[in-house]
Rosetta silent file (secondary structure, phi, psi, omega in degrees, C-alpha in Angstrom):
SEQUENCE: MITAPRTTVEVATERPFELVDITDLVDAEVQASGVADGTVHLWCPHASCGLAVTELEEGLHADLEAALERLAPVDGTYAHDDMARRHQNIEPDERRNGWSHIRGLLATMPFVLAPVEGGRVALGRWQRLFLVELDGPRPRRTVRVQAWGNPAGGPIPN
SCORE:     score description
SCORE:     0.000 S_00000001
   1 L     0.000  141.741  176.468   -0.009    0.008    0.002 S_00000001
   2 E  -119.315  149.762  170.605    1.210    3.505   -0.758 S_00000001
   3 E  -119.204  114.187 -178.620    0.308    6.853    0.713 S_00000001
   4 L   -74.410  149.370  175.033    0.990    9.631   -1.759 S_00000001
   5 L   -55.718  147.661  175.287    2.316   12.970   -0.544 S_00000001
   6 L   -68.565  136.314  173.853   -0.366   15.543    0.200 S_00000001
   7 E  -122.021  172.853 -178.499   -0.824   18.062   -2.594 S_00000001
   8 E  -128.877  133.031  173.661   -2.863   21.222   -2.857 S_00000001
   9 E  -103.161  132.271  179.809   -5.354   22.303   -5.506 S_00000001
  10 E  -120.561  138.152  175.015   -5.872   26.075   -5.705 S_00000001
  11 E  -137.264  151.360  171.020   -8.727   27.935   -7.350 S_00000001
  12 L  -100.966  145.526  175.854   -9.815   31.572   -7.560 S_00000001
  13 L  -110.589  152.545 -171.316  -13.510   32.330   -7.220 S_00000001
  14 L  -115.398  -14.402 -175.894  -15.277   35.067   -9.107 S_00000001
  15 L  -130.895  162.608  177.299  -18.700   35.428   -7.456 S_00000001
  16 L   -58.909  -42.085  175.551  -20.169   35.639   -3.925 S_00000001
  17 L  -123.250  128.150 -175.810  -21.781   32.215   -4.422 S_00000001
  18 E  -159.743  138.565  170.692  -20.205   29.790   -6.830 S_00000001
  19 E  -102.758  115.628 -178.553  -19.768   26.079   -7.344 S_00000001
  20 E  -103.163  117.189 -179.353  -16.306   25.444   -8.807 S_00000001
  21 E   -74.444  112.494 -177.847  -15.931   22.023  -10.387 S_00000001
  22 L  -109.203   12.624 -174.263  -12.602   20.657   -9.139 S_00000001
  23 H   -59.155  -47.304 -177.566  -13.099   17.084  -10.336 S_00000001
  24 H   -67.640  -36.615  176.848  -10.509   17.213  -13.135 S_00000001
  25 H   -63.325  -44.340  178.823   -7.942   18.899  -10.902 S_00000001
  26 H   -67.826  -41.842 -179.881   -8.380   16.254   -8.194 S_00000001
  27 H   -60.867  -37.581  178.424   -8.361   13.446  -10.758 S_00000001
  28 H   -64.502  -39.313  178.099   -5.025   14.728  -12.122 S_00000001
  29 H   -66.694  -39.075  178.095   -3.561   14.654   -8.606 S_00000001
  30 H   -63.802  -45.828  179.618   -4.855   11.094   -8.095 S_00000001
  31 H   -62.545  -39.854  179.919   -3.330    9.949  -11.392 S_00000001
  32 H   -69.642  -21.639 -176.962    0.026   11.567  -10.447 S_00000001
  33 H   -69.325  -26.675 -175.552   -0.092    9.846   -7.036 S_00000001
  34 L    87.524   -1.412  178.172    0.391    6.351   -8.467 S_00000001
  35 E   -77.307  125.072  178.298   -2.584    5.039   -6.483 S_00000001
  36 E   -96.749  -41.072 -179.876   -4.593    2.639   -8.671 S_00000001
  37 E  -139.172  121.698 -177.914   -7.151    1.380   -6.163 S_00000001
  38 E   170.620 -131.263 -175.428   -7.862    3.044   -2.863 S_00000001
  39 E  -142.627  149.143  170.949   -9.205    6.314   -1.510 S_00000001
  40 E  -119.502  135.159  178.652   -8.651   10.018   -2.015 S_00000001
  41 E  -111.281  130.767  175.301   -9.235   12.456    0.854 S_00000001
  42 E  -114.985  137.528  179.147  -10.012   16.126    0.184 S_00000001
  43 E  -133.157  127.937  178.520   -9.809   18.757    2.914 S_00000001
  44 L  -106.289  111.441 -175.193  -10.985   22.368    2.611 S_00000001
  45 L   -88.570   36.926 -179.287   -9.265   24.548    5.275 S_00000001
  46 L  -123.622  151.911 -178.552  -11.737   27.437    5.010 S_00000001
  47 L   -96.702  -15.596 -176.876  -14.746   28.331    7.172 S_00000001
  48 L  -116.543   22.710  166.732  -16.749   30.233    4.554 S_00000001
  49 E  -154.403  168.567 -177.400  -16.565   27.705    1.718 S_00000001
  50 E  -161.207 -166.302 -176.886  -16.611   23.960    1.634 S_00000001
  51 E  -116.832  148.688  176.712  -16.846   20.822   -0.466 S_00000001
  52 E  -149.771  154.652  172.047  -19.785   18.997   -1.998 S_00000001
  53 E  -114.303  115.455  178.336  -20.443   16.066   -4.344 S_00000001
  54 E  -158.416 -169.050 -175.662  -23.301   16.818   -6.650 S_00000001
  55 E   -87.821  143.028  173.017  -24.382   17.228  -10.227 S_00000001
  56 L   -84.779   90.252 -175.951  -22.979   19.757  -12.679 S_00000001
  57 L  -151.784  115.605 -173.359  -26.343   21.322  -13.597 S_00000001
  58 H   -56.118  -37.741  179.303  -26.968   25.076  -13.577 S_00000001
  59 H   -62.397  -43.007  177.676  -30.578   24.773  -12.405 S_00000001
  60 H   -61.845  -43.913  179.304  -29.547   22.718   -9.384 S_00000001
  61 H   -63.035  -40.624  177.508  -26.857   25.259   -8.511 S_00000001
  62 H   -66.937  -39.587  176.774  -29.382   28.132   -8.765 S_00000001
  63 H   -61.168  -44.198  179.268  -31.827   26.135   -6.572 S_00000001
  64 H   -61.947  -43.510  178.962  -29.149   25.638   -3.951 S_00000001
  65 H   -62.399  -40.553  178.539  -28.289   29.315   -3.941 S_00000001
  66 H   -66.832  -40.142  179.748  -31.989   30.246   -3.555 S_00000001
  67 H   -63.731  -42.366  179.646  -32.501   27.722   -0.781 S_00000001
  68 H   -68.560  -33.803  176.930  -29.474   29.037    1.134 S_00000001
  69 H   -65.959  -35.631  176.647  -30.696   32.635    0.731 S_00000001
  70 H   -67.761  -40.080 -174.787  -34.001   31.594    2.316 S_00000001
  71 H   -81.210  -36.526 -177.284  -32.260   29.792    5.200 S_00000001
  72 L  -143.273   79.033 -174.449  -29.400   32.252    5.835 S_00000001
  73 L   -66.093  143.736  178.730  -30.067   35.534    3.984 S_00000001
  74 L   -56.249  -38.366 -177.904  -27.115   37.795    3.212 S_00000001
  75 L   -90.502   14.215  178.942  -28.904   40.765    4.778 S_00000001
  76 L   -72.515  173.641  177.470  -29.825   38.830    7.922 S_00000001
  77 L  -100.976  125.315 -175.657  -28.680   39.659   11.460 S_00000001
  78 L  -131.245  130.498  176.792  -25.806   37.522   12.734 S_00000001
  79 H   -58.271  -31.278  178.250  -24.005   37.588   16.081 S_00000001
  80 H   -57.319  -30.011 -175.971  -20.845   36.732   14.149 S_00000001
  81 H   -92.457   -4.348 -176.536  -21.009   40.170   12.527 S_00000001
  82 L   -93.337   95.687 -176.385  -21.603   42.113   15.761 S_00000001
  83 L   -69.903  -13.647  175.891  -18.112   43.249   16.735 S_00000001
  84 L   -73.525  -25.124  179.571  -19.457   44.760   19.976 S_00000001
  85 L  -115.213   -9.605  178.971  -20.207   41.289   21.305 S_00000001
  86 L   -91.127  133.453 -177.574  -17.733   39.135   19.360 S_00000001
  87 L  -130.761   10.837 -175.939  -14.340   38.601   21.010 S_00000001
  88 L  -127.191  145.544  171.434  -12.865   35.622   19.155 S_00000001
  89 L    53.436   47.045 -176.461  -11.068   35.049   15.883 S_00000001
  90 L  -103.794  130.703  175.830  -11.146   38.684   14.754 S_00000001
  91 L  -103.192  153.365 -179.819   -8.847   39.924   11.991 S_00000001
  92 L   -57.634  -33.815 -179.742   -8.060   43.649   11.462 S_00000001
  93 L  -104.587   34.748 -177.132   -9.817   43.612    8.051 S_00000001
  94 L   -52.989  131.478  177.511  -12.704   41.466    9.233 S_00000001
  95 L  -106.662  149.470  176.141  -15.607   41.379    6.778 S_00000001
  96 L   -69.292  115.458 -177.431  -19.257   40.866    7.589 S_00000001
  97 L  -156.378   33.840  179.460  -19.982   37.267    6.563 S_00000001
  98 H   -55.784  -39.939  179.217  -22.048   35.514    9.198 S_00000001
  99 H   -57.363  -39.700 -175.986  -24.347   34.137    6.499 S_00000001
 100 H   -67.108  -34.047  176.393  -21.463   32.389    4.749 S_00000001
 101 H   -69.630  -40.765  176.198  -20.497   30.440    7.864 S_00000001
 102 H   -63.725  -44.685  179.038  -24.092   29.341    8.430 S_00000001
 103 H   -62.547  -38.757  177.799  -24.449   28.341    4.805 S_00000001
 104 H   -60.339  -39.812  177.975  -21.204   26.381    4.976 S_00000001
 105 H   -68.304  -32.030 -178.260  -22.561   24.400    7.911 S_00000001
 106 H   -81.076  -34.966 -163.992  -25.829   23.736    6.115 S_00000001
 107 H  -118.445  -10.321 -174.208  -24.676   22.905    2.581 S_00000001
 108 L  -134.851  174.788  171.517  -21.044   21.699    2.613 S_00000001
 109 E  -128.563  155.454  175.090  -18.507   19.587    4.404 S_00000001
 110 L   -78.662  -12.627 -177.512  -14.870   20.443    5.046 S_00000001
 111 E  -139.338  157.954  173.072  -13.862   17.008    3.698 S_00000001
 112 E  -138.727  134.945  166.939  -14.753   14.417    1.056 S_00000001
 113 E  -109.872  130.375  179.379  -13.605   10.814    0.839 S_00000001
 114 E  -135.102  149.025  177.447  -13.949    9.240   -2.608 S_00000001
 115 E   -73.832  152.209  173.881  -12.932    5.895   -3.997 S_00000001
 116 E  -117.700  125.621  179.288  -10.085    5.508   -6.454 S_00000001
 117 E  -135.418  128.933  179.760  -10.477    2.762   -9.049 S_00000001
 118 L    61.644   30.550  176.646   -8.147    2.212  -11.979 S_00000001
 119 L    79.429    9.588 -177.697   -6.100    5.256  -11.037 S_00000001
 120 E  -130.259  154.331  174.713   -9.082    7.623  -11.287 S_00000001
 121 E   -65.950  128.020 -174.510  -11.589    9.175   -8.886 S_00000001
 122 L  -102.323   91.289  177.982  -14.601    6.787   -9.091 S_00000001
 123 L  -102.483  165.702  175.931  -17.716    8.967   -8.951 S_00000001
 124 L   -70.475  170.582 -173.819  -21.277    8.154   -9.967 S_00000001
 125 L   -49.413  -45.555 -175.457  -22.534    8.939  -13.444 S_00000001
 126 L  -104.072   -4.090 -174.121  -23.579   12.514  -12.705 S_00000001
 127 E   -75.806  143.110  173.621  -21.403   13.229   -9.655 S_00000001
 128 E  -140.013  157.144  177.261  -18.690   15.864   -9.660 S_00000001
 129 E   -94.787  132.408 -176.201  -16.523   17.306   -6.910 S_00000001
 130 E  -128.158  140.085  158.690  -17.144   20.962   -6.086 S_00000001
 131 E   -88.796  125.590 -178.203  -15.627   23.686   -4.007 S_00000001
 132 E  -103.733  107.744  179.146  -18.657   25.661   -2.914 S_00000001
 133 E   -82.581  130.807 -179.649  -17.784   29.375   -2.478 S_00000001
 134 L  -122.471   -1.913 -174.675  -20.058   31.147   -0.026 S_00000001
 135 L  -149.717   45.886 -175.709  -18.135   34.364    0.599 S_00000001
 136 L   -98.424 -174.590   -1.584  -16.465   35.355   -2.646 S_00000001
 137 L   -73.675  155.022  177.251  -14.951   36.411   -4.744 S_00000001
 138 L  -135.401  138.057 -176.694  -11.643   35.222   -3.325 S_00000001
 139 L   -72.322  -21.761 -176.738   -8.295   35.154   -5.121 S_00000001
 140 L  -153.742  114.740  169.992   -7.174   31.865   -3.619 S_00000001
 141 E  -117.212  143.503 -175.458   -9.090   28.936   -2.134 S_00000001
 142 E  -122.376  149.337  173.870   -7.245   25.749   -1.401 S_00000001
 143 E  -133.337  124.260  177.230   -8.160   22.092   -1.180 S_00000001
 144 E   -85.662  138.427 -174.914   -5.683   19.580    0.193 S_00000001
 145 E  -128.029  129.349  172.630   -5.610   16.253   -1.650 S_00000001
 146 E  -144.478  129.903  179.037   -4.096   12.965   -0.488 S_00000001
 147 E  -111.462  148.151  173.022   -4.562    9.537   -1.990 S_00000001
 148 E  -148.678  154.530 -179.322   -3.661    6.173   -0.562 S_00000001
 149 E   151.290 -152.636 -176.692   -4.115    2.595   -1.603 S_00000001
 150 E   -93.309  139.331  174.359   -2.571    0.022   -3.924 S_00000001
 151 E   -74.803  166.513  177.368   -0.345    0.980   -6.823 S_00000001
 152 L   -55.634  132.067 -178.459   -1.014   -0.241  -10.344 S_00000001
 153 L    75.618    2.402 -179.773   -0.299   -3.984  -10.414 S_00000001
 154 L   -82.829  171.033 -178.865   -0.135   -4.075   -6.622 S_00000001
 155 L   -69.912  147.551  174.829   -1.978   -6.472   -4.331 S_00000001
 156 L  -104.760  120.980 -176.227   -5.627   -5.870   -3.615 S_00000001
 157 L   -69.391  153.416  177.983   -6.444   -6.362    0.079 S_00000001
 158 L   -77.633    0.000    0.000   -9.287   -8.688    1.103 S_00000001
């Protein structure tokens, strides 16, 4: 069994809400890893965006954006944005983004585990891997990628 070194996929986002298809980027990292059969782990180290596995279909993405706006509206009132009562994790250039943190908890995960088969990410017919931007645009979002498993021609565990 091999564990490939962790790599990082980086993307820039262009809109406040955006689903960025990272499937091909992740698949390239898996292919470069030498893992033929195993698992790939993705980790998103951000609090106002996350990961999702869903369909690449514009109507679905619009529906998700509308549902999140109903559940956590951008113009809502959030304790996270009230600097008079907030005393943790504050940056000098802090931006108002309470909605993005709530949306991240509702609609994304910070990690995805996916199977690797034949040296490729093995997703369902319509499934794709997405970075879901909830507080953009941002010049740099990162996803850590690490694959492990059996190399091509290696033994397959029982």
